[in-house]
C-alpha positions in Angstrom: 3.2 79.2 -32.7 4.2 81.6 -35.5 7.6 81.2 -37.1 9.2 83.7 -39.4 11.4 82.0 -42.1 14.4 83.8 -43.5 15.8 83.0 -46.9 19.5 82.9 -47.6 20.0 86.6 -48.6 18.4 87.7 -45.3 20.6 85.3 -43.2 23.7 86.5 -45.0 22.7 90.1 -44.3 22.0 89.5 -40.6 25.0 87.4 -39.9 27.6 89.0 -42.2 28.5 85.5 -43.2 29.0 84.2 -46.8 26.9 81.5 -48.2 29.8 79.0 -48.1 30.6 79.9 -44.5 26.9 79.4 -43.5 26.8 75.9 -45.0 30.2 75.0 -43.7 29.1 76.0 -40.1 25.8 74.1 -40.6 27.8 70.9 -41.5 30.0 71.5 -38.5 27.0 71.8 -36.2 28.0 75.4 -35.4 25.0 77.2 -37.1 21.3 76.5 -37.1 20.1 73.9 -39.7 17.8 75.3 -42.5 14.3 73.9 -42.8 13.0 72.5 -46.1 10.4 74.7 -47.8 10.0 72.6 -50.8 11.9 70.7 -53.5 14.6 73.2 -53.9 14.0 75.8 -51.3 15.3 76.2 -47.7 15.0 78.9 -45.1 16.1 79.5 -41.5 13.9 80.0 -38.4 14.4 83.6 -37.6 14.4 83.0 -33.8 17.1 80.4 -34.1 19.3 82.9 -36.1 18.7 85.5 -33.5 19.7 83.2 -30.6 22.8 82.3 -32.6 23.7 85.9 -33.0 23.2 86.6 -29.3 25.4 83.7 -28.4 28.1 85.0 -30.7 27.9 88.5 -29.2 28.0 87.0 -25.7 31.1 84.8 -26.4 32.8 87.7 -28.1 32.3 89.9 -25.1 33.6 87.4 -22.8 36.6 86.7 -24.8 37.6 90.4 -24.9 36.9 91.0 -21.2 
């Protein structure tokens, strides 16, 4: 299975969230956890970010209905 990995700048662009908000939500269990890419590098699985975005859109639509 092929996984695309997004680095932090791409995750920030796609979600509109800041670095600190992303890491806060990861710590709270409200955002996908990053995967280690090496000693000082992490990234996020693109499909997990896409699923998170879809859930956010869905819950926002239900709240405004």
